[in-house]
PADO-681186 format. One line per field, with one value per residue (C-alpha): residue number from 1; x, y, z; residue in three letters. Coordinates in steps of 0.02 Angstrom, whole numbers, plus 50000, padded with zeros to 5 digits. Last residue first. Layout:
BEGIN
seq NUM ...
east X ...
north Y ...
up Z ...
type ALA ...
***
This chain:
BEGIN
seq 126 125 124 123 122 121 120 119 118 117 116 115 114 113 112 111 110 109 108 107 106 105 104 103 102 101 100 99 98 97 96 95 94 93 92 91 90 89 88 87 86 85 84 83 82 81 80 79 78 77 76 75 74 73 72 71 70 69 68 67 66 65 64 63 62 61 60 59 58 57 56 55 54 53 52 51 50 49 48 47 46 45 44 43 42 41 40 39 38 37 36 35 34 33 32 31 30 29 28 27 26 25 24 23 22 21 20 19 18 17 16 15 14 13 12 11 10 9 8 7 6 5 4 3 2 1
east 49684 49611 49674 49597 49632 49566 49569 49655 49609 49721 49887 49974 50145 50247 50428 50382 50321 50495 50491 50539 50698 50687 50619 50657 50566 50446 50264 50251 50090 50029 49903 49863 49830 49757 49810 49821 49970 50028 49882 49956 49893 49946 49911 49887 49862 49895 49808 49855 49714 49703 49555 49634 49805 49775 49932 49967 50071 50103 50106 50162 50337 50402 50280 50395 50547 50462 50431 50508 50435 50516 50389 50525 50497 50336 50410 50305 50319 50280 50240 50309 50278 50164 50207 50136 49997 49873 49957 49992 50014 50098 50071 50168 50155 50302 50356 50186 50195 50030 49925 49834 49669 49620 49702 49615 49706 49651 49654 49647 49628 49691 49677 49812 49751 49568 49500 49417 49403 49491 49446 49456 49581 49552 49687 49665 49802 49810
north 49621 49636 49716 49657 49747 49670 49760 49698 49646 49777 49745 49800 49755 49788 49742 49559 49587 49633 49768 49909 49820 49755 49847 49942 50082 50028 50067 49995 50000 49892 49913 49763 49748 49584 49546 49605 49716 49586 49634 49808 49971 50138 50224 50157 50300 50246 50340 50354 50408 50486 50592 50765 50688 50649 50566 50529 50385 50366 50215 50218 50291 50153 50005 49858 49945 49948 50116 50217 50374 50494 50597 50685 50573 50477 50359 50310 50139 50065 49899 49766 49585 49446 49280 49215 49097 49232 49400 49470 49655 49760 49944 50028 50142 50203 50260 50262 50345 50435 50305 50235 50194 50225 50216 50226 50149 50198 50131 50242 50161 50190 50117 50054 49876 49871 49897 49795 49853 49911 50071 50025 49968 49969 49982 49972 50016 49979
up 48940 49114 49274 49438 49600 49762 49928 50081 50259 50338 50421 50582 50654 50499 50481 50466 50289 50222 50088 50208 50267 50445 50593 50752 50840 50776 50743 50568 50468 50326 50186 50078 49893 49829 49653 49472 49433 49308 49197 49180 49251 49176 49340 49516 49637 49817 49952 50136 50247 50419 50365 50381 50358 50173 50108 49926 49858 49671 49555 49372 49378 49490 49490 49451 49528 49697 49765 49905 49985 50109 50205 50304 50457 50435 50306 50155 50077 49907 49822 49937 49887 49947 49875 49712 49658 49628 49646 49819 49852 49982 50023 50161 50310 50413 50585 50667 50837 50858 50769 50920 50840 50659 50488 50320 50175 50001 49826 49673 49505 49330 49156 49037 49048 49084 49257 49394 49573 49730 49815 50000 50129 50316 50448 50635 50760 50944
type SER SER VAL THR VAL ARG THR GLY GLN GLY TRP TYR GLU TYR THR SER GLU VAL TYR TRP TRP ASP GLY TYR PRO GLY VAL HIS ALA ALA CYS TYR TYR MET GLY THR ASP GLU PRO LYS LEU ASN ASN LEU PHE LEU HIS LEU THR ASN VAL ALA ASP ASP ARG SER LEU THR PHE ARG GLY LYS VAL SER ASP ALA TYR VAL GLU LYS GLY GLY THR ALA TYR ARG VAL ALA VAL GLY GLU ARG GLU LYS GLY PRO ALA GLN ARG PHE TRP ALA MET SER HIS LEU ASN TYR THR ASP GLY SER THR THR CYS SER ILE ARG LEU SER GLY GLY ALA GLN VAL SER GLY GLY GLY SER GLU GLU LEU GLN VAL GLN
***
């Protein structure tokens, strides 16, 4: 019903910035939330940020709070994530996820989300 596609990943030096994007298509009329997860080499996937449809509430993981910022572009059904002041520990695959609901677990739990993209790779050197 819903298709997600990430883009914008790349390589950057520590302290630099990137913008990654998640474009949504299909039956998106009843999405309750969209989130970004990431997975570093050898580590489990972890929640980065989430945006709730109702009220536009946003929640960020402590590890990225103050550095990463969500931005929605409804005209092109895209949710952006601005990654600023990047650190080597930010390296990993970044995945977009969407939750239809009506019920779900905590935002940072993978099983909350029914739809996932293929991911885009972010590499931070130094």
